[in-house]
Structure formats: structure tokens, C-alpha cells
N, C-alpha and C positions, 0 to 999 in steps of 0.2 A: 350637615355633613356639605362642608360649601364642595365644587365642584370644580375636576380637575382643571386646572386654568390649560387653552390651548396657544404655547407662545409660536411670536412670531421674534428670528431669530433672524437679526440684519448684518450680513455679513463671511463669507465662510476662509477668516483669518482665524490665527493661532484663539484671540479671545471667540469669537464666534462657534469654534471648530471645540471647545473644550465646556462654554455654554453650552452643546448641545448634546456634549456628553453628559454634563449634568444630569437636563430631561432625559434622556434616555435612564441615565439611571434611577431617577427619582419617578419613572414613567408614566412624565407628563408627554403627554402628543408634541409637537414639534415641526416647525419648517422652515430650515435656513432660505434664506433669500440671496444669493449671488450676485454678480454685474456686472463678473468675469466668466471667461470659458471650463474654467478652474478652480479649484479652493484655491486662496493663500496668492492670493496677484500681485497686490503690493508686495509679502513678501520675492518672488518673481523676481520684480523690477529691479530691488537690491539687492540679487544676488550674490551680487560682487563684492560685496562688502559683507567680512568679520562680523557675528556681535563679541562682543569685550565681556558674555558669562557666558559660560560653559554647559553640559550638558545639560548638567543635573538641577541648574536654575531656568532652562527652556522647558521641561516635561514636569507638568502636572501631573498632581498622584493619580486621576481622575484619567491621565494619557496616558500610565505607564501600566493601569492597571489591565487598559483593552489591548494597547500595542504592546505582546510579551518581549518582542525585539529593538521594542523603544532603543533609541545611542542609554547609552548611561557614563561615558569615559571618553579619552580621547582630547583634540583637543577642544575649542570653540571654533563651534562650527559657523561657514557664510552663511548667510543664505540662499544660496541656492543644496546645503546639505541640509539646510534646515525646515527645504523645502520635501527631497527630494527623501528624507531620512525620516520624517517624522509628521509635517501634516499631511503631507500629498495619501500616504500608507493611513494617516488617522481619517478624513473623510471618506477613503473607500471604506472603512468599517461596515459588514453588513447593517450594526447601527443605523447607522447616520446619512449612505451612501445616495442610497429609497429617500429622504429627508431632504435632502440641499436641490432649489432647484436656482442652477445656472444660467446663464442671459438672462436672470429679472433684475430688475433693477426698478426698487420701492420709492416711489418721485412723491408722495404727499400721506400722512397718516390724520385721522380724525377719531374722534369719538363717534362712535353711531349716534346719531338724530338728532346730535346737538354742533348748532355755532359757535369758533373758540371765543368766544365769551361769555357763551348760556352757563349757566348751573357752576362758576368755577369752587374749585375748593368744595366742593358738597357729596356726600355721600351716595348720590343718585347720580352723578360723574361719574365715577368710579366705580359705578355697578356696570358700565354702558360697556362692550366690546366695542375695540378697533378696526376699526377699517381703515386697507391698504391698497393704495390705488397701486398695481403694479407697469412697467413697462416690459413687456415676454417679446418670444418672437413672431408672439401670431400675434402682439398690440397688444393693447392694452387690457389691462384685465381688474378684477378686487379682489380680496379676498378676506377674510375674520380673526380675529386672533384676542381673549382677552388680556395678553399678554404683549407686551414688544421688547428689545434687548436689541440699542444702538446698539451693534459691533461692527463698525464700517469703521477706524478710527478714525486718522489729520489726515494719511499721509497726498490723500487726492486733494485737500484742503492745506497745503498749506497758507503760514500768515504772509501778508503783502506789506509792502516798505513804506505804510504812509501813516500820522503822529493814529493810532487809535482804533489801527486793523484797518484803517482803513488801503488802496489805492496810494500811492504818490502821487501827482499828478503828472502827466507820462506818462507812469507804472504801464497803464492797460494797453500805449499804446508801443510800449517795446516787449510785447510780453513776450512774442515772439523769441527774446534771445537771451531770455532769463530762465535758468534754468534750474527751478526747483527741489531737483531731487541732487540727489550723490549720482555724481557722473561716474564712471568706471574712467579710470583715471590710467591705464596700462598704455593706452593709445598717446603716444606724447604731439602724436601733429594733429589732433582732434580740432584744437583751440592755436595751430600755427600761425604767425603772425597776428596774433587777439589781441586784443589789450583787455583784464575780464577788471570787473568791481567785484569786492567778496564778501559775500553776507560774513555777521561774526555773528548764527546759530550753530548749531550742532551740527549738519548736513555740511553747512562751512568745512567746518574742525579737521570732521570725520576724512572729509576727500582731503584737506590739507592736508593729513596726517600720514594717508595714503597713497601722497602724491609724488614720479619720480624725483629725484635729488636736483635736477636740474630743468632750465625750459627748453623748450623743442627748440632746435631751427627757423631764425624767422619771428623767434618771438619778440613781445616789448619787455617778456618778464617783469612789466610793473601792470604793481594793482592800487587796491583805493579797497581801505575798509570796512565796514555799517558796521557802528558802533550799537550799543543799545537803544539809546535815543532815536533813534531813525534815521540821524543827518548825513553825510557822507563827506568824508577829505579824504584827500591822496596821499599815498603815505610811500618808501620808500621802496625800488623793484625790488623784488623778493622774487629766490629762483624757486621758491613754490609757488609762487600766486600764479604765474599763468593756468597752473595747475589745478589752483583746486574751485571748488563747484562755486557758480555764481550762485546758489539760493540766499534767497531774503534770511534774518532772522526767521528759522521755525520755534 
């Protein structure tokens, strides 16, 4: 009979928490590694955004089985509502709370005893456990697992603007001027007096759709749109543009 795997779950977001519940239901030992100080930290970062799916499509059958008062009706939740009413209570369940290591980032994963080019595609390599290199509050540490689930998502790894996914010339120098996430557009003075270059990805579209109907005083209201090809071209002034996300395409 094969040994029960020890599962390392990277990230305590919606997918990581659901994977942890699946492991708990199967009786598999597991550890969740979360770099932030709380579960679903990336959801907290876009808490002002309202989802386009209702609660019943955001609560898995596992979550509902473990959380008896999981939301089931009402309007589509915001990120903050998703966090406070579902994800944080899930992370605090007895089956999970002691298994989540916060402030712990997995910075490297390797097959124990082998270099990356050795025994590729062999059963011998597959039989070896993984060694994880961790950054913890107490310094570097290592851990071992027989299965690794990467549930870190893409929120902190946005696409860059250049061809083929590399940064465009000059992009790195202007990194401090680029917003790569969905900004909170309820403050019309945030970009007052600026000219924005607006991305064509989902983050930019979401921000544009939720922007106030008119630019703030002092705004030029002029934008440029990034088409899927990655080339920039100017557009006519738009009342929505100065409050849109400056995200690149995602």
C-alpha cells in the first residue's frame, strides 16, 4: 500500500484553502505556506472590487460542508466580503488553522538528492521527496514534502509590456509609475493633473468600468490604450480614462 503523501500547499488563498480542505477530507497530512500575515492577502488587496459571480459559484462544496453558515445568496460579493464572510472563517477552522504557516515564503523547490538535469522523466526521480527552501521570520529553513501544490496564483506576477512577455525598453525604469493591479477609483483626486496610459487587459477594463463618470478637476482626461500587440497608440480624450487602471495587459 503506498504511503500517505505529505502535501505542501503554497498559498492560503481561495484555491490553497480549498486544496487544504481536500487534504483534510482525504486524511492526508499537509502544510500550507503563506507569505503574508493572513489568509487570502491578495483578495484583501482588491477588496474594493465586486465579483461578477454570485456566492453559490464562489463557495465550493468542500467549503460549504465545513462551514455551515457559508453564504449562499445575495448580491455578488466584493473581495472584502469574500474574505470576511468565507475565506478567513475557512482558514480559522480547526482542521486548517494549525496547518497554516504565515510569514513563510517558499523560495525554492528541488527533488531531494538530485540536480535539476538528473534522471529527468524517470520513476526514480518521481519517487524522491521534495525539499523546500523557506524564508521564515526566524531565518531560512527547509521542509520536506512528497507532493507540492502551487496555489500562489498570478496576482503578484503581472504581465510586462514587451513582446513575448519581457519588459519593454524603459519599463523597468518607470516601474514606480505603473499600477499593475486594480486601483480603487472612488477617490477622483488620486491621479489629479496626470495623463494616464491605460492598459487593455482585464484589470484596466475592470477599473474603467467602475470609474466615476467624469475626470477630476485638473485632470487632462487624456489616455493611451495598450492593444494586445503591446504597441502604444494615442486615443482621443476620454472622461473615463484618467480614472482607469494603468495596468498592463494581464
